C-alpha positions as a printed Julia matrix, in Angstrom:
336×3 Matrix{Float64}:
 51.11   -64.9   -37.8
 47.47   -64.11  -37.07
 46.59   -65.62  -33.69
 43.21   -65.27  -31.98
 44.9    -65.45  -28.58
 47.01   -62.37  -29.24
 44.1    -60.49  -30.84
 41.85   -61.55  -27.96
 44.25   -59.93  -25.49
 44.79   -56.79  -27.58
 41.07   -56.26  -28.16
 40.05   -57.2   -24.59
 37.77   -59.98  -25.85
 38.67   -62.76  -23.4
 41.31   -63.73  -20.86
 42.55   -66.87  -19.18
 43.4    -66.76  -15.5
 45.27   -69.51  -13.62
 43.1    -68.77  -10.57
 40.02   -69.76  -12.59
 41.77   -72.74  -14.12
 43.35   -73.72  -17.41
 40.94   -74.08  -20.31
 38.22   -71.98  -18.63
 38.22   -68.74  -20.64
 36.66   -65.62  -19.16
 34.69   -63.46  -21.6
 35.41   -59.76  -21.13
 32.67   -57.18  -21.85
 33.78   -56.63  -25.46
 33.94   -60.34  -26.25
 30.7    -61.0   -24.37
 28.91   -58.32  -26.41
 30.02   -59.9   -29.69
 29.15   -63.37  -28.45
 25.71   -62.26  -27.21
 24.87   -60.77  -30.61
 25.75   -64.08  -32.29
 23.77   -66.08  -29.69
 20.67   -63.94  -30.27
 20.99   -64.47  -34.01
 21.16   -68.32  -33.61
 17.96   -68.42  -31.35
 16.14   -66.29  -33.83
 16.63   -68.96  -36.5
 13.65   -71.3   -37.26
 13.39   -73.49  -34.2
 12.66   -77.12  -33.58
 14.15   -78.0   -30.18
 17.34   -76.08  -29.62
 19.57   -74.64  -26.93
 22.9    -73.03  -26.23
 24.02   -75.22  -23.39
 27.06   -75.12  -21.13
 29.22   -78.24  -21.08
 32.5    -79.26  -19.47
 35.04   -81.81  -20.57
 38.32   -83.03  -19.15
 40.89   -81.94  -21.73
 44.54   -82.63  -21.0
 46.39   -79.46  -19.97
 48.91   -79.89  -22.77
 46.28   -79.46  -25.51
 44.49   -76.42  -24.07
 44.89   -73.16  -25.96
 42.94   -69.9   -26.18
 39.36   -70.6   -27.23
 40.17   -73.46  -29.61
 40.56   -76.19  -26.97
 38.92   -75.48  -23.63
 37.33   -77.3   -20.74
 34.14   -75.19  -20.67
 32.12   -74.87  -23.87
 28.77   -73.38  -24.85
 27.37   -75.67  -27.52
 24.81   -74.63  -30.1
 22.74   -77.78  -30.45
 19.3    -78.75  -31.72
 17.27   -81.88  -32.34
 14.49   -82.36  -34.87
 12.06   -85.22  -34.74
 10.45   -85.99  -38.09
  8.83   -88.7   -40.16
 11.27   -90.83  -42.18
 10.0    -89.35  -45.46
 10.69   -85.83  -44.15
 14.39   -86.39  -43.41
 15.69   -85.31  -46.81
 13.73   -82.04  -46.75
 14.74   -81.29  -43.16
 18.44   -81.91  -43.87
 18.27   -79.65  -46.92
 16.64   -76.9   -44.85
 19.29   -77.24  -42.14
 22.01   -76.92  -44.79
 20.29   -73.7   -45.9
 20.31   -72.39  -42.32
 24.0    -73.22  -41.99
 24.84   -71.4   -45.22
 22.87   -68.33  -44.08
 24.6    -68.33  -40.68
 28.04   -68.73  -42.25
 27.4    -65.86  -44.68
 26.26   -63.52  -41.9
 29.15   -64.43  -39.61
 31.86   -64.42  -42.26
 32.66   -68.12  -41.99
 34.42   -69.54  -45.05
 34.02   -73.34  -45.07
 37.04   -75.33  -46.2
 34.96   -78.3   -47.32
 32.05   -80.65  -46.73
 32.55   -84.17  -45.39
 30.13   -87.08  -45.39
 31.16   -89.07  -42.34
 30.27   -92.75  -42.78
 30.35   -95.93  -40.74
 33.62   -97.79  -40.6
 34.57  -101.26  -39.48
 34.24  -102.43  -35.9
 31.42  -103.05  -33.46
 31.01   -99.59  -31.96
 28.12   -98.74  -34.32
 24.5    -99.41  -33.37
 21.54  -100.1   -35.65
 21.1   -102.42  -38.59
 22.6   -102.26  -42.05
 19.35  -101.18  -43.68
 19.06   -98.15  -41.39
 22.64   -97.11  -42.06
 22.28   -97.5   -45.8
 19.09   -95.47  -45.8
 20.58   -92.7   -43.63
 23.72   -92.48  -45.77
 21.66   -92.31  -48.96
 19.49   -89.53  -47.51
 22.55   -87.45  -46.69
 24.06   -88.07  -50.13
 20.82   -86.84  -51.65
 20.85   -83.68  -49.52
 24.41   -82.98  -50.71
 23.46   -83.21  -54.39
 25.29   -80.46  -56.25
 27.73   -79.91  -53.37
 31.35   -81.01  -53.62
 32.17   -83.23  -50.65
 34.51   -85.98  -49.5
 33.4    -89.28  -47.99
 35.1    -90.21  -44.72
 34.55   -93.85  -43.65
 34.98   -94.36  -39.93
 34.11   -90.75  -38.98
 30.38   -91.33  -38.34
 28.87   -91.07  -34.88
 28.16   -94.44  -33.29
 24.43   -93.94  -33.91
 24.43   -92.68  -37.49
 26.18   -90.93  -40.39
 26.62   -87.17  -40.54
 27.5    -84.2   -42.68
 30.45   -82.27  -41.22
 31.39   -78.81  -42.46
 35.07   -78.09  -41.97
 37.06   -74.9   -41.39
 40.78   -74.21  -41.38
 42.28   -71.73  -38.91
 45.17   -69.32  -39.49
 47.68   -72.01  -38.47
 46.3    -74.44  -41.05
 44.51   -76.7   -38.56
 41.25   -78.25  -39.71
 38.22   -78.73  -37.48
 34.46   -79.2   -37.71
 32.29   -76.13  -37.18
 28.84   -77.37  -38.26
 27.25   -80.81  -38.35
 24.03   -82.62  -39.26
 23.53   -86.15  -37.97
 20.85   -88.73  -38.73
 19.89   -90.89  -35.75
 17.59   -93.91  -36.03
 18.89   -95.29  -32.73
 17.62   -92.9   -30.02
 13.95   -93.06  -31.07
 14.26   -96.84  -30.94
 15.98   -96.88  -27.56
 13.45   -94.5   -26.0
 10.51   -96.19  -27.73
  9.37   -92.94  -29.34
  6.41   -92.96  -31.69
  3.83   -90.73  -33.3
  0.39   -91.21  -34.79
  0.49   -91.16  -38.58
 -2.29   -89.83  -40.81
 -3.76   -93.31  -41.11
 -3.9    -93.71  -37.33
 -0.98   -96.13  -37.1
  1.93   -95.72  -34.72
  5.29   -95.02  -36.41
  8.84   -94.46  -35.27
 10.27   -90.95  -35.92
 13.8    -90.14  -37.03
 15.96   -87.84  -34.92
 18.23   -85.26  -36.53
 21.05   -83.67  -34.55
 22.31   -80.36  -35.86
 24.74   -77.67  -34.8
 24.8    -74.59  -36.99
 28.01   -73.09  -35.61
 29.4    -75.58  -33.1
 30.55   -74.14  -29.79
 30.78   -70.4   -29.14
 34.39   -70.85  -28.05
 35.65   -72.62  -31.18
 33.5    -70.35  -33.36
 35.04   -67.2   -31.92
 38.54   -68.63  -32.09
 37.9    -68.86  -35.83
 36.05   -65.54  -36.23
 38.68   -63.5   -34.34
 41.35   -64.79  -36.7
 39.24   -64.73  -39.88
 38.33   -61.06  -39.37
 41.56   -60.14  -37.54
 39.32   -58.71  -34.81
 37.36   -56.49  -37.24
 33.98   -58.17  -36.82
 31.04   -57.33  -39.09
 29.19   -54.37  -37.6
 26.22   -56.42  -36.36
 28.27   -58.28  -33.76
 31.11   -55.8   -33.19
 31.45   -55.15  -29.43
 31.14   -51.38  -29.99
 29.45   -50.38  -33.23
 29.8    -46.59  -33.03
 32.16   -44.33  -31.11
 31.36   -40.62  -31.12
 34.42   -38.34  -31.05
 33.81   -34.71  -30.09
 36.49   -32.49  -31.62
 36.67   -30.27  -28.52
 35.11   -29.88  -25.09
 32.36   -27.74  -26.58
 30.83   -30.77  -28.29
 30.98   -33.26  -25.4
 27.34   -32.77  -24.36
 26.13   -33.07  -27.93
 28.23   -36.22  -28.36
 26.75   -37.76  -25.21
 23.23   -36.97  -26.43
 23.95   -38.55  -29.82
 25.39   -41.67  -28.21
 22.26   -41.98  -26.04
 20.1    -41.76  -29.16
 22.21   -44.48  -30.77
 21.78   -46.74  -27.74
 18.03   -46.05  -27.72
 18.0    -47.15  -31.37
 19.54   -50.49  -30.35
 23.17   -49.78  -31.21
 26.21   -50.34  -29.02
 27.7    -46.85  -28.87
 29.97   -44.82  -26.64
 31.68   -41.42  -26.42
 35.47   -40.97  -26.34
 36.43   -37.43  -25.32
 39.79   -37.96  -23.61
 42.99   -36.9   -25.37
 43.72   -35.53  -28.81
 41.4    -36.32  -31.7
 44.21   -38.1   -33.55
 44.93   -40.33  -30.58
 41.23   -41.18  -30.22
 40.94   -42.01  -33.91
 43.97   -44.3   -33.61
 42.52   -45.98  -30.53
 39.22   -46.62  -32.32
 41.18   -48.13  -35.22
 43.12   -50.34  -32.79
 39.82   -51.55  -31.33
 38.45   -52.23  -34.84
 35.32   -50.15  -34.18
 33.3    -50.12  -37.43
 31.96   -46.54  -37.3
 33.58   -43.37  -35.96
 31.34   -40.33  -35.65
 33.33   -37.08  -35.62
 31.42   -34.19  -34.09
 32.88   -30.73  -34.55
 31.37   -27.31  -33.87
 29.67   -27.06  -37.27
 28.25   -30.61  -37.04
 26.94   -29.98  -33.52
 25.3    -26.72  -34.61
 23.68   -28.36  -37.64
 22.64   -31.61  -35.91
 24.98   -33.49  -38.24
 27.64   -36.18  -37.94
 30.7    -36.98  -40.06
 31.17   -40.74  -40.26
 34.53   -42.41  -40.75
 34.67   -46.12  -41.4
 37.3    -48.39  -39.92
 38.51   -49.3   -43.43
 39.55   -45.68  -44.04
 36.51   -44.44  -45.96
 35.13   -41.06  -44.86
 31.62   -39.78  -45.54
 30.53   -36.18  -45.86
 28.66   -34.79  -42.84
 25.02   -35.88  -42.83
 22.05   -35.43  -40.48
 22.7    -37.4   -37.33
 19.41   -39.3   -37.71
 20.48   -40.36  -41.21
 23.85   -41.53  -39.89
 22.2    -43.62  -37.18
 19.72   -45.02  -39.72
 22.59   -45.99  -42.03
 24.4    -47.84  -39.25
 21.19   -49.4   -37.94
 20.27   -50.6   -41.4
 23.58   -52.38  -41.92
 23.38   -53.92  -38.45
 19.78   -55.08  -38.95
 20.71   -56.62  -42.31
 23.75   -58.33  -40.76
 25.66   -56.99  -43.73
 29.3    -57.79  -44.35
 30.04   -54.3   -45.7
 29.8    -51.12  -43.63
 27.85   -49.27  -46.32
 24.73   -50.29  -48.26
 25.29   -51.28  -51.9
 25.36   -48.53  -54.5
């Protein structure tokens, strides 16, 4: 069975150490590189008030496991304050951001859930606010297949939850949008409207990809460690065929790094063994540099899926890789 914990160990993405404590995963350089690329992508998105913040929670030791259930999480969270008439548009735009992030990351949602108020006295706010908030979210989900889930709302308002299913068949929430009439009321927030009157804003909570830990638990399994090139820990490994091409390989790797790629040289051992090691590490691009390629300033690219390209100018090879990375493309080659 595919298991992100086994793949995490094999690919040196993260470890758990009893000296650090259960449920406190340690990101290794490869996993940290992939995570950093994803974090940069989520800050780059259109911003209201957002952060990736560290949080801790007291999970029972019996439920801890890998990155799925931990005691230290880095939560992608944002809050938008808007006029009541802007809520529908804002929610629709957030749904668009979530879809774009999921497509770039390779997240395949299992379903959408409209989490509604249930019975009991844990919910705050009046009936009119709840009805309005629920109707706004229903409107934003027009054309989207979803299930209603009474009793799953937050205590302060209804929400849209986007679900995923991991390799073991367990369902969890990865993205959420929540409407909150309560906090602006409690903190006596207001703004000056166009007519000069004071009005109460609405607060929207949103998380595009949840926590980095739960996200990567899913992504490691969904891609079986073969991340899209834009957040692969190492994007290009240059393999000199013999010692005579080591200096040229090092120079090419430096040029790749200067171009913003994560690249390295592997010159130790037989070429076959190095190719197999790169495949084990799920590195997207292998650049084979023999005597003829070094003399011609060329590079022969091999892709981790087995495709091999004819030797091309090294600058063209780096531009090809850089273009796919910049586009956050799912495929390793441009279309056509």
